[in-house]
PyMOL Python script that loads the backbone (N, CA, C, O; Angstrom):
from pymol import cmd

cmd.read_pdbstr("""\
ATOM      1  N   MET A   1     -51.164  62.170 236.087  1.00  0.00           N
ATOM      2  CA  MET A   1     -51.600  63.523 235.831  1.00  0.00           C
ATOM      3  C   MET A   1     -53.106  63.586 235.619  1.00  0.00           C
ATOM      4  O   MET A   1     -53.769  64.493 236.123  1.00  0.00           O
ATOM      5  N   ILE A   2     -53.640  62.636 234.884  1.00  0.00           N
ATOM      6  CA  ILE A   2     -55.070  62.672 234.592  1.00  0.00           C
ATOM      7  C   ILE A   2     -55.881  62.490 235.862  1.00  0.00           C
ATOM      8  O   ILE A   2     -56.894  63.163 236.053  1.00  0.00           O
ATOM      9  N   VAL A   3     -55.446  61.584 236.737  1.00  0.00           N
ATOM     10  CA  VAL A   3     -56.161  61.363 237.992  1.00  0.00           C
ATOM     11  C   VAL A   3     -56.142  62.636 238.830  1.00  0.00           C
ATOM     12  O   VAL A   3     -57.156  62.997 239.428  1.00  0.00           O
ATOM     13  N   LYS A   4     -55.015  63.312 238.879  1.00  0.00           N
ATOM     14  CA  LYS A   4     -54.930  64.575 239.630  1.00  0.00           C
ATOM     15  C   LYS A   4     -55.868  65.619 239.040  1.00  0.00           C
ATOM     16  O   LYS A   4     -56.522  66.355 239.778  1.00  0.00           O
ATOM     17  N   GLN A   5     -55.935  65.686 237.726  1.00  0.00           N
ATOM     18  CA  GLN A   5     -56.824  66.649 237.070  1.00  0.00           C
ATOM     19  C   GLN A   5     -58.283  66.324 237.354  1.00  0.00           C
ATOM     20  O   GLN A   5     -59.088  67.224 237.592  1.00  0.00           O
ATOM     21  N   LEU A   6     -58.625  65.041 237.331  1.00  0.00           N
ATOM     22  CA  LEU A   6     -60.001  64.649 237.628  1.00  0.00           C
ATOM     23  C   LEU A   6     -60.380  64.990 239.064  1.00  0.00           C
ATOM     24  O   LEU A   6     -61.490  65.455 239.322  1.00  0.00           O
ATOM     25  N   ARG A   7     -59.470  64.762 239.988  1.00  0.00           N
ATOM     26  CA  ARG A   7     -59.736  65.131 241.385  1.00  0.00           C
ATOM     27  C   ARG A   7     -59.927  66.633 241.517  1.00  0.00           C
ATOM     28  O   ARG A   7     -60.831  67.087 242.219  1.00  0.00           O
ATOM     29  N   ALA A   8     -59.079  67.410 240.843  1.00  0.00           N
ATOM     30  CA  ALA A   8     -59.185  68.867 240.897  1.00  0.00           C
ATOM     31  C   ALA A   8     -60.520  69.350 240.338  1.00  0.00           C
ATOM     32  O   ALA A   8     -61.045  70.373 240.776  1.00  0.00           O
ATOM     33  N   LEU A   9     -61.067  68.619 239.374  1.00  0.00           N
ATOM     34  CA  LEU A   9     -62.362  68.979 238.791  1.00  0.00           C
ATOM     35  C   LEU A   9     -63.537  68.495 239.632  1.00  0.00           C
ATOM     36  O   LEU A   9     -64.691  68.792 239.325  1.00  0.00           O
ATOM     37  N   GLY A  10     -63.235  67.743 240.703  1.00  0.00           N
ATOM     38  CA  GLY A  10     -64.287  67.294 241.612  1.00  0.00           C
ATOM     39  C   GLY A  10     -64.821  65.909 241.334  1.00  0.00           C
ATOM     40  O   GLY A  10     -65.870  65.542 241.864  1.00  0.00           O
ATOM     41  N   CYS A  11     -64.143  65.136 240.529  1.00  0.00           N
ATOM     42  CA  CYS A  11     -64.578  63.774 240.258  1.00  0.00           C
ATOM     43  C   CYS A  11     -64.446  62.938 241.532  1.00  0.00           C
ATOM     44  O   CYS A  11     -63.377  62.880 242.139  1.00  0.00           O
ATOM     45  N   ALA A  12     -65.533  62.299 241.924  1.00  0.00           N
ATOM     46  CA  ALA A  12     -65.538  61.528 243.163  1.00  0.00           C
ATOM     47  C   ALA A  12     -65.515  60.019 242.928  1.00  0.00           C
ATOM     48  O   ALA A  12     -65.655  59.248 243.877  1.00  0.00           O
ATOM     49  N   ASN A  13     -65.344  59.598 241.704  1.00  0.00           N
ATOM     50  CA  ASN A  13     -65.339  58.171 241.370  1.00  0.00           C
ATOM     51  C   ASN A  13     -63.957  57.584 241.681  1.00  0.00           C
ATOM     52  O   ASN A  13     -63.155  57.361 240.774  1.00  0.00           O
ATOM     53  N   THR A  14     -63.688  57.339 242.946  1.00  0.00           N
ATOM     54  CA  THR A  14     -62.370  56.841 243.341  1.00  0.00           C
ATOM     55  C   THR A  14     -62.103  55.436 242.811  1.00  0.00           C
ATOM     56  O   THR A  14     -60.967  55.107 242.472  1.00  0.00           O
ATOM     57  N   ALA A  15     -63.143  54.608 242.736  1.00  0.00           N
ATOM     58  CA  ALA A  15     -62.962  53.246 242.215  1.00  0.00           C
ATOM     59  C   ALA A  15     -62.571  53.295 240.746  1.00  0.00           C
ATOM     60  O   ALA A  15     -61.691  52.553 240.311  1.00  0.00           O
ATOM     61  N   GLY A  16     -63.213  54.154 239.989  1.00  0.00           N
ATOM     62  CA  GLY A  16     -62.892  54.303 238.576  1.00  0.00           C
ATOM     63  C   GLY A  16     -61.485  54.821 238.358  1.00  0.00           C
ATOM     64  O   GLY A  16     -60.776  54.366 237.461  1.00  0.00           O
ATOM     65  N   MET A  17     -61.088  55.773 239.181  1.00  0.00           N
ATOM     66  CA  MET A  17     -59.730  56.312 239.063  1.00  0.00           C
ATOM     67  C   MET A  17     -58.689  55.276 239.462  1.00  0.00           C
ATOM     68  O   MET A  17     -57.611  55.222 238.871  1.00  0.00           O
ATOM     69  N   ALA A  18     -59.003  54.450 240.463  1.00  0.00           N
ATOM     70  CA  ALA A  18     -58.076  53.384 240.863  1.00  0.00           C
ATOM     71  C   ALA A  18     -57.924  52.375 239.726  1.00  0.00           C
ATOM     72  O   ALA A  18     -56.823  51.890 239.464  1.00  0.00           O
ATOM     73  N   TYR A  19     -59.027  52.061 239.055  1.00  0.00           N
ATOM     74  CA  TYR A  19     -58.962  51.130 237.930  1.00  0.00           C
ATOM     75  C   TYR A  19     -58.153  51.738 236.791  1.00  0.00           C
ATOM     76  O   TYR A  19     -57.355  51.043 236.162  1.00  0.00           O
ATOM     77  N   TYR A  20     -58.344  53.010 236.521  1.00  0.00           N
ATOM     78  CA  TYR A  20     -57.600  53.693 235.465  1.00  0.00           C
ATOM     79  C   TYR A  20     -56.099  53.670 235.765  1.00  0.00           C
ATOM     80  O   TYR A  20     -55.286  53.413 234.877  1.00  0.00           O
ATOM     81  N   ARG A  21     -55.739  53.939 237.022  1.00  0.00           N
ATOM     82  CA  ARG A  21     -54.325  53.927 237.441  1.00  0.00           C
ATOM     83  C   ARG A  21     -53.725  52.536 237.240  1.00  0.00           C
ATOM     84  O   ARG A  21     -52.609  52.402 236.738  1.00  0.00           O
ATOM     85  N   MET A  22     -54.477  51.498 237.636  1.00  0.00           N
ATOM     86  CA  MET A  22     -54.005  50.124 237.468  1.00  0.00           C
ATOM     87  C   MET A  22     -53.866  49.781 235.988  1.00  0.00           C
ATOM     88  O   MET A  22     -52.885  49.158 235.582  1.00  0.00           O
ATOM     89  N   GLN A  23     -54.846  50.185 235.185  1.00  0.00           N
ATOM     90  CA  GLN A  23     -54.842  49.858 233.766  1.00  0.00           C
ATOM     91  C   GLN A  23     -53.633  50.456 233.057  1.00  0.00           C
ATOM     92  O   GLN A  23     -53.102  49.862 232.119  1.00  0.00           O
ATOM     93  N   LYS A  24     -53.203  51.625 233.503  1.00  0.00           N
ATOM     94  CA  LYS A  24     -52.013  52.256 232.926  1.00  0.00           C
ATOM     95  C   LYS A  24     -50.798  51.336 233.090  1.00  0.00           C
ATOM     96  O   LYS A  24     -50.040  51.129 232.142  1.00  0.00           O
ATOM     97  N   HIS A  25     -50.622  50.793 234.277  1.00  0.00           N
ATOM     98  CA  HIS A  25     -49.487  49.902 234.524  1.00  0.00           C
ATOM     99  C   HIS A  25     -49.657  48.563 233.799  1.00  0.00           C
ATOM    100  O   HIS A  25     -48.678  47.976 233.340  1.00  0.00           O
ATOM    101  N   TYR A  26     -50.883  48.090 233.700  1.00  0.00           N
ATOM    102  CA  TYR A  26     -51.163  46.853 232.972  1.00  0.00           C
ATOM    103  C   TYR A  26     -50.750  47.007 231.509  1.00  0.00           C
ATOM    104  O   TYR A  26     -50.088  46.135 230.946  1.00  0.00           O
ATOM    105  N   ASP A  27     -51.145  48.121 230.903  1.00  0.00           N
ATOM    106  CA  ASP A  27     -50.833  48.354 229.495  1.00  0.00           C
ATOM    107  C   ASP A  27     -49.336  48.476 229.241  1.00  0.00           C
ATOM    108  O   ASP A  27     -48.820  47.935 228.263  1.00  0.00           O
ATOM    109  N   VAL A  28     -48.643  49.185 230.122  1.00  0.00           N
ATOM    110  CA  VAL A  28     -47.190  49.332 229.961  1.00  0.00           C
ATOM    111  C   VAL A  28     -46.513  47.969 230.109  1.00  0.00           C
ATOM    112  O   VAL A  28     -45.639  47.620 229.315  1.00  0.00           O
ATOM    113  N   LEU A  29     -46.915  47.198 231.121  1.00  0.00           N
ATOM    114  CA  LEU A  29     -46.331  45.878 231.330  1.00  0.00           C
ATOM    115  C   LEU A  29     -46.591  44.978 230.121  1.00  0.00           C
ATOM    116  O   LEU A  29     -45.701  44.245 229.691  1.00  0.00           O
ATOM    117  N   PHE A  30     -47.800  45.031 229.577  1.00  0.00           N
ATOM    118  CA  PHE A  30     -48.121  44.231 228.401  1.00  0.00           C
ATOM    119  C   PHE A  30     -47.195  44.592 227.242  1.00  0.00           C
ATOM    120  O   PHE A  30     -46.683  43.712 226.551  1.00  0.00           O
ATOM    121  N   SER A  31     -46.986  45.877 227.037  1.00  0.00           N
ATOM    122  CA  SER A  31     -46.098  46.325 225.950  1.00  0.00           C
ATOM    123  C   SER A  31     -44.663  45.865 226.174  1.00  0.00           C
ATOM    124  O   SER A  31     -43.977  45.476 225.229  1.00  0.00           O
ATOM    125  N   LEU A  32     -44.214  45.910 227.419  1.00  0.00           N
ATOM    126  CA  LEU A  32     -42.848  45.470 227.730  1.00  0.00           C
ATOM    127  C   LEU A  32     -42.672  43.980 227.466  1.00  0.00           C
ATOM    128  O   LEU A  32     -41.675  43.560 226.879  1.00  0.00           O
ATOM    129  N   VAL A  33     -43.635  43.191 227.897  1.00  0.00           N
ATOM    130  CA  VAL A  33     -43.551  41.739 227.696  1.00  0.00           C
ATOM    131  C   VAL A  33     -43.613  41.418 226.205  1.00  0.00           C
ATOM    132  O   VAL A  33     -42.840  40.599 225.707  1.00  0.00           O
ATOM    133  N   ARG A  34     -44.535  42.068 225.497  1.00  0.00           N
ATOM    134  CA  ARG A  34     -44.696  41.815 224.069  1.00  0.00           C
ATOM    135  C   ARG A  34     -43.443  42.168 223.270  1.00  0.00           C
ATOM    136  O   ARG A  34     -43.148  41.531 222.259  1.00  0.00           O
ATOM    137  N   SER A  35     -42.708  43.182 223.725  1.00  0.00           N
ATOM    138  CA  SER A  35     -41.504  43.595 222.996  1.00  0.00           C
ATOM    139  C   SER A  35     -40.226  42.960 223.566  1.00  0.00           C
ATOM    140  O   SER A  35     -39.120  43.380 223.227  1.00  0.00           O
ATOM    141  N   HIS A  36     -40.382  41.950 224.432  1.00  0.00           N
ATOM    142  CA  HIS A  36     -39.259  41.172 224.973  1.00  0.00           C
ATOM    143  C   HIS A  36     -38.209  42.057 225.665  1.00  0.00           C
ATOM    144  O   HIS A  36     -37.010  41.917 225.425  1.00  0.00           O
ATOM    145  N   ARG A  37     -38.672  42.951 226.510  1.00  0.00           N
ATOM    146  CA  ARG A  37     -37.780  43.834 227.252  1.00  0.00           C
ATOM    147  C   ARG A  37     -37.040  43.033 228.335  1.00  0.00           C
ATOM    148  O   ARG A  37     -37.423  41.902 228.632  1.00  0.00           O
ATOM    149  N   PRO A  38     -35.991  43.607 228.922  1.00  0.00           N
ATOM    150  CA  PRO A  38     -35.220  42.898 229.951  1.00  0.00           C
ATOM    151  C   PRO A  38     -36.076  42.501 231.166  1.00  0.00           C
ATOM    152  O   PRO A  38     -37.045  43.173 231.520  1.00  0.00           O
ATOM    153  N   LYS A  39     -35.687  41.415 231.766  1.00  0.00           N
ATOM    154  CA  LYS A  39     -36.413  40.863 232.905  1.00  0.00           C
ATOM    155  C   LYS A  39     -36.561  41.875 234.039  1.00  0.00           C
ATOM    156  O   LYS A  39     -37.613  41.940 234.675  1.00  0.00           O
ATOM    157  N   ALA A  40     -35.518  42.665 234.299  1.00  0.00           N
ATOM    158  CA  ALA A  40     -35.571  43.653 235.380  1.00  0.00           C
ATOM    159  C   ALA A  40     -36.633  44.714 235.109  1.00  0.00           C
ATOM    160  O   ALA A  40     -37.342  45.130 236.026  1.00  0.00           O
ATOM    161  N   GLN A  41     -36.745  45.142 233.888  1.00  0.00           N
ATOM    162  CA  GLN A  41     -37.728  46.156 233.532  1.00  0.00           C
ATOM    163  C   GLN A  41     -39.149  45.595 233.661  1.00  0.00           C
ATOM    164  O   GLN A  41     -40.051  46.275 234.151  1.00  0.00           O
ATOM    165  N   ILE A  42     -39.333  44.374 233.224  1.00  0.00           N
ATOM    166  CA  ILE A  42     -40.636  43.726 233.357  1.00  0.00           C
ATOM    167  C   ILE A  42     -40.978  43.542 234.833  1.00  0.00           C
ATOM    168  O   ILE A  42     -42.118  43.765 235.240  1.00  0.00           O
ATOM    169  N   GLY A  43     -40.009  43.142 235.621  1.00  0.00           N
ATOM    170  CA  GLY A  43     -40.228  42.964 237.055  1.00  0.00           C
ATOM    171  C   GLY A  43     -40.617  44.253 237.755  1.00  0.00           C
ATOM    172  O   GLY A  43     -41.453  44.252 238.659  1.00  0.00           O
ATOM    173  N   GLU A  44     -40.013  45.344 237.337  1.00  0.00           N
ATOM    174  CA  GLU A  44     -40.336  46.654 237.935  1.00  0.00           C
ATOM    175  C   GLU A  44     -41.793  47.022 237.675  1.00  0.00           C
ATOM    176  O   GLU A  44     -42.503  47.445 238.587  1.00  0.00           O
ATOM    177  N   TYR A  45     -42.232  46.861 236.440  1.00  0.00           N
ATOM    178  CA  TYR A  45     -43.619  47.212 236.125  1.00  0.00           C
ATOM    179  C   TYR A  45     -44.611  46.200 236.674  1.00  0.00           C
ATOM    180  O   TYR A  45     -45.748  46.561 236.980  1.00  0.00           O
ATOM    181  N   ALA A  46     -44.211  44.952 236.806  1.00  0.00           N
ATOM    182  CA  ALA A  46     -45.088  43.967 237.441  1.00  0.00           C
ATOM    183  C   ALA A  46     -45.325  44.347 238.899  1.00  0.00           C
ATOM    184  O   ALA A  46     -46.439  44.214 239.405  1.00  0.00           O
ATOM    185  N   ALA A  47     -44.277  44.821 239.574  1.00  0.00           N
ATOM    186  CA  ALA A  47     -44.420  45.271 240.961  1.00  0.00           C
ATOM    187  C   ALA A  47     -45.339  46.490 241.041  1.00  0.00           C
ATOM    188  O   ALA A  47     -46.155  46.594 241.956  1.00  0.00           O
ATOM    189  N   ARG A  48     -45.208  47.400 240.096  1.00  0.00           N
ATOM    190  CA  ARG A  48     -46.085  48.578 240.074  1.00  0.00           C
ATOM    191  C   ARG A  48     -47.534  48.165 239.844  1.00  0.00           C
ATOM    192  O   ARG A  48     -48.452  48.713 240.455  1.00  0.00           O
ATOM    193  N   LEU A  49     -47.726  47.203 238.965  1.00  0.00           N
ATOM    194  CA  LEU A  49     -49.080  46.712 238.710  1.00  0.00           C
ATOM    195  C   LEU A  49     -49.654  46.067 239.962  1.00  0.00           C
ATOM    196  O   LEU A  49     -50.807  46.317 240.310  1.00  0.00           O
ATOM    197  N   ARG A  50     -48.871  45.245 240.641  1.00  0.00           N
ATOM    198  CA  ARG A  50     -49.356  44.615 241.878  1.00  0.00           C
ATOM    199  C   ARG A  50     -49.771  45.661 242.906  1.00  0.00           C
ATOM    200  O   ARG A  50     -50.789  45.511 243.581  1.00  0.00           O
ATOM    201  N   LYS A  51     -48.982  46.711 243.016  1.00  0.00           N
ATOM    202  CA  LYS A  51     -49.270  47.762 244.003  1.00  0.00           C
ATOM    203  C   LYS A  51     -50.558  48.505 243.650  1.00  0.00           C
ATOM    204  O   LYS A  51     -51.382  48.763 244.528  1.00  0.00           O
ATOM    205  N   THR A  52     -50.735  48.848 242.389  1.00  0.00           N
ATOM    206  CA  THR A  52     -51.917  49.614 242.005  1.00  0.00           C
ATOM    207  C   THR A  52     -53.159  48.740 241.858  1.00  0.00           C
ATOM    208  O   THR A  52     -54.269  49.263 241.757  1.00  0.00           O
ATOM    209  N   ALA A  53     -52.992  47.432 241.845  1.00  0.00           N
ATOM    210  CA  ALA A  53     -54.143  46.535 241.698  1.00  0.00           C
ATOM    211  C   ALA A  53     -54.891  46.321 243.012  1.00  0.00           C
ATOM    212  O   ALA A  53     -56.047  45.899 242.983  1.00  0.00           O
ATOM    213  N   ASP A  54     -54.287  46.592 244.138  1.00  0.00           N
ATOM    214  CA  ASP A  54     -54.943  46.348 245.429  1.00  0.00           C
ATOM    215  C   ASP A  54     -56.336  46.980 245.536  1.00  0.00           C
ATOM    216  O   ASP A  54     -57.276  46.285 245.923  1.00  0.00           O
ATOM    217  N   PRO A  55     -56.506  48.260 245.212  1.00  0.00           N
ATOM    218  CA  PRO A  55     -57.866  48.821 245.294  1.00  0.00           C
ATOM    219  C   PRO A  55     -58.842  48.181 244.305  1.00  0.00           C
ATOM    220  O   PRO A  55     -60.040  48.111 244.578  1.00  0.00           O
ATOM    221  N   VAL A  56     -58.352  47.726 243.186  1.00  0.00           N
ATOM    222  CA  VAL A  56     -59.204  47.085 242.189  1.00  0.00           C
ATOM    223  C   VAL A  56     -59.703  45.745 242.714  1.00  0.00           C
ATOM    224  O   VAL A  56     -60.850  45.374 242.462  1.00  0.00           O
ATOM    225  N   TYR A  57     -58.867  45.020 243.436  1.00  0.00           N
ATOM    226  CA  TYR A  57     -59.287  43.740 244.010  1.00  0.00           C
ATOM    227  C   TYR A  57     -60.439  43.924 245.003  1.00  0.00           C
ATOM    228  O   TYR A  57     -61.270  43.029 245.159  1.00  0.00           O
ATOM    229  N   ARG A  58     -60.492  45.064 245.664  1.00  0.00           N
ATOM    230  CA  ARG A  58     -61.552  45.324 246.644  1.00  0.00           C
ATOM    231  C   ARG A  58     -62.836  45.858 246.003  1.00  0.00           C
ATOM    232  O   ARG A  58     -63.876  45.919 246.659  1.00  0.00           O
ATOM    233  N   ASP A  59     -62.768  46.238 244.745  1.00  0.00           N
ATOM    234  CA  ASP A  59     -63.923  46.802 244.056  1.00  0.00           C
ATOM    235  C   ASP A  59     -64.898  45.689 243.676  1.00  0.00           C
ATOM    236  O   ASP A  59     -64.548  44.788 242.913  1.00  0.00           O
ATOM    237  N   THR A  60     -66.090  45.748 244.195  1.00  0.00           N
ATOM    238  CA  THR A  60     -67.082  44.692 243.937  1.00  0.00           C
ATOM    239  C   THR A  60     -67.648  44.751 242.520  1.00  0.00           C
ATOM    240  O   THR A  60     -68.269  43.787 242.072  1.00  0.00           O
ATOM    241  N   LYS A  61     -67.449  45.848 241.810  1.00  0.00           N
ATOM    242  CA  LYS A  61     -67.964  45.966 240.441  1.00  0.00           C
ATOM    243  C   LYS A  61     -67.052  45.294 239.418  1.00  0.00           C
ATOM    244  O   LYS A  61     -67.464  45.048 238.284  1.00  0.00           O
ATOM    245  N   VAL A  62     -65.829  44.999 239.809  1.00  0.00           N
ATOM    246  CA  VAL A  62     -64.892  44.318 238.912  1.00  0.00           C
ATOM    247  C   VAL A  62     -65.111  42.809 239.076  1.00  0.00           C
ATOM    248  O   VAL A  62     -65.138  42.294 240.194  1.00  0.00           O
ATOM    249  N   THR A  63     -65.264  42.121 237.964  1.00  0.00           N
ATOM    250  CA  THR A  63     -65.563  40.689 238.023  1.00  0.00           C
ATOM    251  C   THR A  63     -64.377  39.890 238.568  1.00  0.00           C
ATOM    252  O   THR A  63     -63.225  40.318 238.503  1.00  0.00           O
ATOM    253  N   PHE A  64     -64.703  38.728 239.101  1.00  0.00           N
ATOM    254  CA  PHE A  64     -63.662  37.845 239.617  1.00  0.00           C
ATOM    255  C   PHE A  64     -62.705  37.431 238.506  1.00  0.00           C
ATOM    256  O   PHE A  64     -61.496  37.350 238.722  1.00  0.00           O
ATOM    257  N   ALA A  65     -63.240  37.171 237.324  1.00  0.00           N
ATOM    258  CA  ALA A  65     -62.387  36.759 236.200  1.00  0.00           C
ATOM    259  C   ALA A  65     -61.377  37.849 235.856  1.00  0.00           C
ATOM    260  O   ALA A  65     -60.209  37.554 235.602  1.00  0.00           O
ATOM    261  N   ARG A  66     -61.815  39.091 235.847  1.00  0.00           N
ATOM    262  CA  ARG A  66     -60.893  40.198 235.535  1.00  0.00           C
ATOM    263  C   ARG A  66     -59.841  40.335 236.629  1.00  0.00           C
ATOM    264  O   ARG A  66     -58.665  40.556 236.339  1.00  0.00           O
ATOM    265  N   LYS A  67     -60.256  40.206 237.872  1.00  0.00           N
ATOM    266  CA  LYS A  67     -59.310  40.267 238.987  1.00  0.00           C
ATOM    267  C   LYS A  67     -58.275  39.145 238.881  1.00  0.00           C
ATOM    268  O   LYS A  67     -57.094  39.355 239.158  1.00  0.00           O
ATOM    269  N   ALA A  68     -58.722  37.961 238.480  1.00  0.00           N
ATOM    270  CA  ALA A  68     -57.810  36.821 238.317  1.00  0.00           C
ATOM    271  C   ALA A  68     -56.799  37.093 237.212  1.00  0.00           C
ATOM    272  O   ALA A  68     -55.620  36.769 237.360  1.00  0.00           O
ATOM    273  N   ARG A  69     -57.246  37.683 236.108  1.00  0.00           N
ATOM    274  CA  ARG A  69     -56.332  38.021 235.018  1.00  0.00           C
ATOM    275  C   ARG A  69     -55.288  39.042 235.465  1.00  0.00           C
ATOM    276  O   ARG A  69     -54.104  38.900 235.159  1.00  0.00           O
ATOM    277  N   ILE A  70     -55.725  40.060 236.183  1.00  0.00           N
ATOM    278  CA  ILE A  70     -54.799  41.081 236.683  1.00  0.00           C
ATOM    279  C   ILE A  70     -53.781  40.433 237.615  1.00  0.00           C
ATOM    280  O   ILE A  70     -52.583  40.700 237.514  1.00  0.00           O
ATOM    281  N   PHE A  71     -54.258  39.582 238.521  1.00  0.00           N
ATOM    282  CA  PHE A  71     -53.375  38.916 239.474  1.00  0.00           C
ATOM    283  C   PHE A  71     -52.340  38.057 238.760  1.00  0.00           C
ATOM    284  O   PHE A  71     -51.147  38.145 239.051  1.00  0.00           O
ATOM    285  N   CYS A  72     -52.792  37.233 237.834  1.00  0.00           N
ATOM    286  CA  CYS A  72     -51.872  36.343 237.117  1.00  0.00           C
ATOM    287  C   CYS A  72     -50.859  37.128 236.303  1.00  0.00           C
ATOM    288  O   CYS A  72     -49.674  36.794 236.304  1.00  0.00           O
ATOM    289  N   PHE A  73     -51.304  38.163 235.612  1.00  0.00           N
ATOM    290  CA  PHE A  73     -50.387  38.944 234.789  1.00  0.00           C
ATOM    291  C   PHE A  73     -49.385  39.702 235.648  1.00  0.00           C
ATOM    292  O   PHE A  73     -48.233  39.865 235.247  1.00  0.00           O
ATOM    293  N   SER A  74     -49.800  40.165 236.817  1.00  0.00           N
ATOM    294  CA  SER A  74     -48.879  40.917 237.672  1.00  0.00           C
ATOM    295  C   SER A  74     -47.863  40.016 238.371  1.00  0.00           C
ATOM    296  O   SER A  74     -46.807  40.491 238.789  1.00  0.00           O
ATOM    297  N   HIS A  75     -48.162  38.736 238.504  1.00  0.00           N
ATOM    298  CA  HIS A  75     -47.238  37.818 239.178  1.00  0.00           C
ATOM    299  C   HIS A  75     -46.404  36.979 238.199  1.00  0.00           C
ATOM    300  O   HIS A  75     -45.253  36.649 238.485  1.00  0.00           O
ATOM    301  N   TRP A  76     -46.984  36.642 237.063  1.00  0.00           N
ATOM    302  CA  TRP A  76     -46.291  35.821 236.069  1.00  0.00           C
ATOM    303  C   TRP A  76     -46.505  36.413 234.673  1.00  0.00           C
ATOM    304  O   TRP A  76     -47.167  35.797 233.837  1.00  0.00           O
ATOM    305  N   PRO A  77     -45.954  37.600 234.413  1.00  0.00           N
ATOM    306  CA  PRO A  77     -46.275  38.303 233.169  1.00  0.00           C
ATOM    307  C   PRO A  77     -45.912  37.541 231.897  1.00  0.00           C
ATOM    308  O   PRO A  77     -46.717  37.481 230.967  1.00  0.00           O
ATOM    309  N   ARG A  78     -44.731  36.966 231.841  1.00  0.00           N
ATOM    310  CA  ARG A  78     -44.328  36.272 230.608  1.00  0.00           C
ATOM    311  C   ARG A  78     -45.147  35.010 230.384  1.00  0.00           C
ATOM    312  O   ARG A  78     -45.574  34.734 229.263  1.00  0.00           O
ATOM    313  N   ALA A  79     -45.366  34.251 231.440  1.00  0.00           N
ATOM    314  CA  ALA A  79     -46.156  33.023 231.317  1.00  0.00           C
ATOM    315  C   ALA A  79     -47.603  33.345 230.950  1.00  0.00           C
ATOM    316  O   ALA A  79     -48.197  32.670 230.109  1.00  0.00           O
ATOM    317  N   TYR A  80     -48.166  34.369 231.576  1.00  0.00           N
ATOM    318  CA  TYR A  80     -49.533  34.761 231.270  1.00  0.00           C
ATOM    319  C   TYR A  80     -49.652  35.215 229.821  1.00  0.00           C
ATOM    320  O   TYR A  80     -50.599  34.851 229.124  1.00  0.00           O
ATOM    321  N   TYR A  81     -48.701  36.002 229.377  1.00  0.00           N
ATOM    322  CA  TYR A  81     -48.722  36.497 227.996  1.00  0.00           C
ATOM    323  C   TYR A  81     -48.650  35.326 227.009  1.00  0.00           C
ATOM    324  O   TYR A  81     -49.413  35.273 226.045  1.00  0.00           O
ATOM    325  N   ALA A  82     -47.737  34.398 227.255  1.00  0.00           N
ATOM    326  CA  ALA A  82     -47.593  33.243 226.370  1.00  0.00           C
ATOM    327  C   ALA A  82     -48.852  32.395 226.344  1.00  0.00           C
ATOM    328  O   ALA A  82     -49.291  31.967 225.276  1.00  0.00           O
ATOM    329  N   LEU A  83     -49.434  32.149 227.507  1.00  0.00           N
ATOM    330  CA  LEU A  83     -50.655  31.366 227.592  1.00  0.00           C
ATOM    331  C   LEU A  83     -51.810  32.099 226.906  1.00  0.00           C
ATOM    332  O   LEU A  83     -52.614  31.486 226.205  1.00  0.00           O
ATOM    333  N   ASN A  84     -51.882  33.376 227.109  1.00  0.00           N
ATOM    334  CA  ASN A  84     -52.963  34.169 226.513  1.00  0.00           C
ATOM    335  C   ASN A  84     -52.865  34.155 224.984  1.00  0.00           C
ATOM    336  O   ASN A  84     -53.887  34.130 224.298  1.00  0.00           O
ATOM    337  N   ARG A  85     -51.676  34.171 224.465  1.00  0.00           N
ATOM    338  CA  ARG A  85     -51.492  34.120 222.997  1.00  0.00           C
ATOM    339  C   ARG A  85     -51.921  32.777 222.430  1.00  0.00           C
ATOM    340  O   ARG A  85     -52.474  32.716 221.332  1.00  0.00           O
ATOM    341  N   ARG A  86     -51.673  31.705 223.163  1.00  0.00           N
ATOM    342  CA  ARG A  86     -52.032  30.357 222.683  1.00  0.00           C
ATOM    343  C   ARG A  86     -53.535  30.124 222.721  1.00  0.00           C
ATOM    344  O   ARG A  86     -54.085  29.431 221.865  1.00  0.00           O
ATOM    345  N   VAL A  87     -54.191  30.699 223.707  1.00  0.00           N
ATOM    346  CA  VAL A  87     -55.628  30.468 223.888  1.00  0.00           C
ATOM    347  C   VAL A  87     -56.437  31.231 222.842  1.00  0.00           C
ATOM    348  O   VAL A  87     -57.467  30.738 222.383  1.00  0.00           O
ATOM    349  N   ARG A  88     -56.000  32.386 222.472  1.00  0.00           N
ATOM    350  CA  ARG A  88     -56.782  33.213 221.537  1.00  0.00           C
ATOM    351  C   ARG A  88     -56.629  32.775 220.160  1.00  0.00           C
ATOM    352  O   ARG A  88     -57.220  33.364 219.255  1.00  0.00           O
TER     353      ARG A  88
END
""", "prot")
cmd.dss("prot")
cmd.show_as("cartoon", "prot")
cmd.util.cbc("prot")
cmd.orient("prot")
């Protein structure tokens, strides 16, 4: 809804909106993994994250490290979450 509203207002920052769309799915997936939701539900949101991450991967303003984190979390959410908790 927010992306649609921004477009209606004339916002032309498509890269920013693509990142915002991806971040929404990243946050939901993180919450699902953290709360130990069923594997099917986590898999559904991981697929959504992978789909919305494609434009972010092409954005040259997003660092390689951030792209790597998005990629790893979208493909191996539970393992990434566990590893991320141990490292911090």
